[in-house]
C-alpha positions in Angstrom: -18.9 5.6 6.3 -16.9 8.6 6.7 -15.9 10.0 3.5 -12.5 10.4 3.1 -12.7 6.3 3.0 -10.7 5.3 0.0 -11.4 2.2 -1.8 -8.3 0.8 -3.6 -8.1 -2.0 -6.5 -4.9 -3.5 -7.6 -4.7 -5.4 -10.0 -1.5 -7.9 -10.5 -1.1 -10.6 -13.7 1.4 -12.7 -14.7 1.3 -15.8 -16.8 0.2 -19.2 -15.8 3.0 -21.1 -15.3 4.2 -18.2 -13.2 0.6 -17.9 -11.3 1.9 -19.5 -8.0 5.0 -17.7 -7.6 2.6 -14.3 -7.7 0.1 -15.6 -5.6 3.0 -16.6 -2.9 4.4 -12.6 -3.2 0.4 -11.1 -2.8 -0.3 -13.8 0.0 2.8 -12.2 2.1 1.0 -9.1 1.9 -1.8 -10.2 3.5 -1.1 -9.9 7.5 1.6 -7.6 7.5 -1.1 -5.1 5.4 -3.9 -5.7 7.8 -2.3 -5.0 10.6 -1.3 -1.2 9.7 -3.1 1.9 10.9 -5.8 2.9 8.6 -6.7 -0.6 6.8 -10.2 -1.1 7.0 -9.9 -4.3 4.6 -7.6 -6.0 2.6 -8.6 -8.8 0.5 -7.1 -10.9 -2.3 -8.8 -12.8 -5.2 -7.6 -14.7 -8.0 -9.6 -14.9 -11.4 -11.7 -17.7 -12.0 -10.7 -17.6 -15.7 -7.0 -16.4 -15.9 -4.9 -18.1 -12.8 -1.9 -15.5 -13.6 -4.6 -12.7 -12.3 -5.0 -11.3 -9.0 -6.7 -8.5 -7.7 -6.8 -7.0 -4.5 -9.5 -4.8 -3.0 -8.7 -2.9 -0.1 -10.2 0.0 2.1 -8.4 3.0 3.5 -9.4 5.0 6.3 -7.9 7.7 3.9 -5.5 8.8 1.5 -3.1 9.3 3.8 -3.1 5.7 5.1 -2.9 4.4 1.6 0.5 6.6 0.7 2.4 5.2 4.1 1.0 1.7 2.8 3.3 2.5 -0.4 5.8 3.3 1.6 6.3 -0.1 3.4 8.8 -2.2 3.5 6.5 -5.4 3.1 5.4 -3.3 -0.1 8.6 -2.3 -1.7 9.4 -5.4 -1.3 6.4 -7.3 -3.4 7.1 -4.4 -5.9 10.8 -5.8 -6.6 9.3 -8.9 -6.7 6.0 -8.2 -9.2 8.7 -6.1 -11.4 10.6 -9.5 -12.3 7.2 -11.6 -12.4 4.4 -9.6 -13.8 3.5 -9.7 -17.5 1.5 -6.5 -17.3 1.9 -3.1 -15.7 0.4 -3.3 -12.1 -3.2 -1.4 -12.5 -4.6 0.6 -9.4 -7.7 2.3 -9.6 -8.3 4.4 -6.8 -12.3 5.1 -5.2 -14.6 7.6 -3.9 -17.6 6.0 -3.0 -20.5 7.7 -4.3 -23.4 6.0 -2.8 
């Protein structure tokens, strides 16, 4: 595995009554993101104890590929929707694999 590979964990959270709305926004990101250059994997999970919490676990070839993703039209549109739905600030964690 290349040392430049970047793992990203992004957590989006909303109230239980808006969980389906947030799920829809998150699901819309999957297909276009997986087609992006540099995207190795892009997975979405829903918390089993908090249905309003969604976690993306992403693997990118490099930080540069992630930066391009962050400017993509589908992510910019989702960020706008997140601003209206999320009850907590979006958490984004960038991870370098050590072992």
